[in-house]
C-alpha positions in Angstrom: -62.0 16.2 15.9 -63.8 13.0 17.9 -60.4 11.4 17.3 -58.4 14.1 19.2 -60.4 14.3 22.0 -60.2 10.1 22.2 -56.6 11.0 22.0 -56.6 13.9 25.1 -59.0 11.6 27.0 -56.4 8.5 26.8 -54.0 10.6 28.7 -56.0 11.0 31.4 -57.8 7.7 31.6 -55.5 4.6 30.7 -58.0 2.1 28.9 -56.2 -0.9 30.1 -55.9 0.5 33.2 -59.5 0.8 33.5 -59.7 -2.7 32.1 -57.6 -4.1 34.6 -59.8 -2.3 37.4 -63.1 -3.8 35.9 -61.6 -7.5 36.0 -60.4 -7.4 39.4 -63.5 -6.2 40.7 -65.4 -8.6 38.8 -62.8 -11.1 40.6 -63.3 -9.9 44.0 -67.2 -10.1 43.0 -67.9 -13.6 41.0 -64.1 -15.2 41.7 -63.9 -18.4 43.6 -61.4 -17.1 46.1 -62.0 -19.9 48.8 -60.3 -21.9 46.1 -57.9 -20.1 45.0 -55.4 -23.0 45.2 -56.7 -25.2 43.0 -56.7 -22.6 40.0 -52.9 -21.1 41.0 -51.5 -23.7 38.7 -53.4 -22.5 35.3 -52.5 -18.8 36.7 -49.2 -19.2 36.3 -49.7 -21.3 33.2 -51.8 -18.2 31.8 -48.8 -16.1 32.8 -46.0 -18.0 31.5 -48.0 -18.4 28.2 -48.1 -14.5 27.7 -44.3 -13.7 29.2 -43.2 -16.1 26.8 -44.6 -14.8 23.9 -43.5 -11.0 25.1 -39.8 -12.9 25.2 -39.5 -14.6 22.1 -41.6 -11.8 19.9 -39.7 -8.9 21.5 -38.2 -7.7 18.6 -40.9 -8.9 16.3 -44.2 -8.5 18.1 -47.5 -9.4 16.5 -49.4 -7.6 18.6 -48.7 -5.0 21.7 -50.9 -2.8 24.2 -50.1 0.4 23.4 -50.3 2.8 27.3 -49.4 6.4 27.2 -49.3 5.9 31.3 -47.7 2.2 31.3 -46.1 1.7 28.3 -46.1 -1.4 26.5 -43.6 -3.2 29.1 -45.9 -1.9 32.1 -49.1 -2.5 30.2 -47.9 -6.2 29.8 -47.2 -6.5 33.5 -50.5 -5.3 34.7 -52.1 -7.7 32.7 -50.5 -10.7 33.4 -50.6 -10.0 37.1 -53.9 -9.0 37.3 -55.9 -9.7 34.2 -55.2 -13.4 33.4 -55.4 -14.7 37.2 -58.7 -12.7 37.6 -60.1 -14.6 34.3 -58.7 -17.6 35.6 -60.7 -17.2 39.1 -64.0 -16.5 37.4 -63.5 -18.3 34.4 -62.9 -22.2 35.8 -65.2 -22.4 38.9 -68.2 -21.5 36.9 -67.1 -23.5 33.6 -70.6 -25.8 33.2 -70.9 -29.2 32.8 -73.2 -29.6 29.6 -71.9 -29.4 26.5 -73.6 -27.0 24.8 -73.3 -24.7 27.9 -69.8 -25.0 27.6 -69.6 -23.8 23.9 -71.9 -21.3 25.2 -69.5 -20.1 27.9 -66.7 -20.4 25.8 -68.0 -18.2 23.1 -69.5 -15.5 25.6 -65.2 -15.3 27.0 -64.2 -15.4 23.4 -66.6 -12.2 22.6 -65.9 -10.7 25.7 -61.5 -10.7 25.4 -62.6 -9.6 21.8 -64.9 -6.7 22.6 -62.4 -5.7 25.1 -59.5 -6.0 22.1 -61.8 -3.8 19.6 -62.5 -1.1 21.8 -58.6 -0.6 23.0 -57.8 -1.0 19.4 -60.3 2.1 18.4 -59.0 3.5 21.2 -55.2 3.3 20.1 -54.2 1.4 23.3 -53.8 -1.6 21.1 -51.9 -2.8 17.9 -51.4 -5.4 15.4 -48.3 -6.0 13.6 -46.9 -8.6 11.6 -49.6 -10.3 9.6 -51.7 -10.3 13.2 -55.5 -9.1 12.9 -58.4 -9.5 15.0 -59.4 -12.3 13.3 -56.3 -14.1 14.3 -57.0 -12.5 17.9 -60.3 -14.4 17.7 -59.0 -17.8 16.4 -56.3 -17.4 19.6 -59.3 -17.1 22.0 -60.7 -19.2 20.9 -57.8 -21.8 21.5 -57.1 -20.1 24.7 -60.3 -20.9 26.9 -60.1 -24.8 26.3 -57.0 -24.5 26.5 -57.1 -23.0 30.0 -59.7 -25.7 31.5 -57.9 -28.4 29.9 -54.8 -27.3 31.6 -57.0 -27.2 34.9 -58.2 -30.5 34.2 -54.7 -32.0 32.5 -51.8 -29.9 32.6 -49.2 -32.1 30.9 -51.4 -32.2 28.1 -52.1 -28.4 28.0 -48.2 -27.9 28.2 -47.8 -30.0 25.0 -50.5 -28.8 23.2 -49.6 -25.1 23.8 -45.5 -25.7 22.7 -47.4 -27.3 19.5 -49.7 -24.7 19.0 -46.9 -21.5 19.6 -44.6 -24.0 17.1 -47.5 -23.5 14.5 -47.5 -19.8 15.2 -44.2 -19.4 15.3 -43.9 -21.2 11.6 -47.1 -19.5 10.3 -46.0 -16.0 10.8 -42.3 -16.8 10.0 -41.4 -15.4 13.4 -37.3 -14.8 13.3 -35.5 -16.4 15.9 -33.1 -13.3 16.3 -36.9 -11.7 16.8 -36.1 -13.2 20.8 -34.1 -11.5 23.0 
């Protein structure tokens, strides 16, 4: 009975749109809009990474956002164009200088992204495929946030690192080249 109610609710309230609105508000409130140009290259890095994943795994995804209103493509686009820039506008300007605080800060973001995914999965707005699981997402998030910082400081090294990591993921999950569109 509860799952039916949640399912019916999802038609009226799209979880991904709600998350996007919350992130947009958070970026408006805590983002460094005065210096957005400093973070713009990292926003693009984040967006290109997401679109690359979407194109390379089109027929063999590891995960998918599933929105009854936006469908998968609309949801991916909304996330890439609003959620990721909002994340960067909040994450980078508040990055601490002390090592222990950096670790705790990254763990806070990993926890936040993981909790969003867990709730999204439980409500039916997210699915796992081809061997991916929440634990892979946790690992991915633990790589993602330091990679964003690395890109902000040393873009070429971040690009090289992301290509190597993508190849490792591609190999580990045996993603066929035929999955590319």
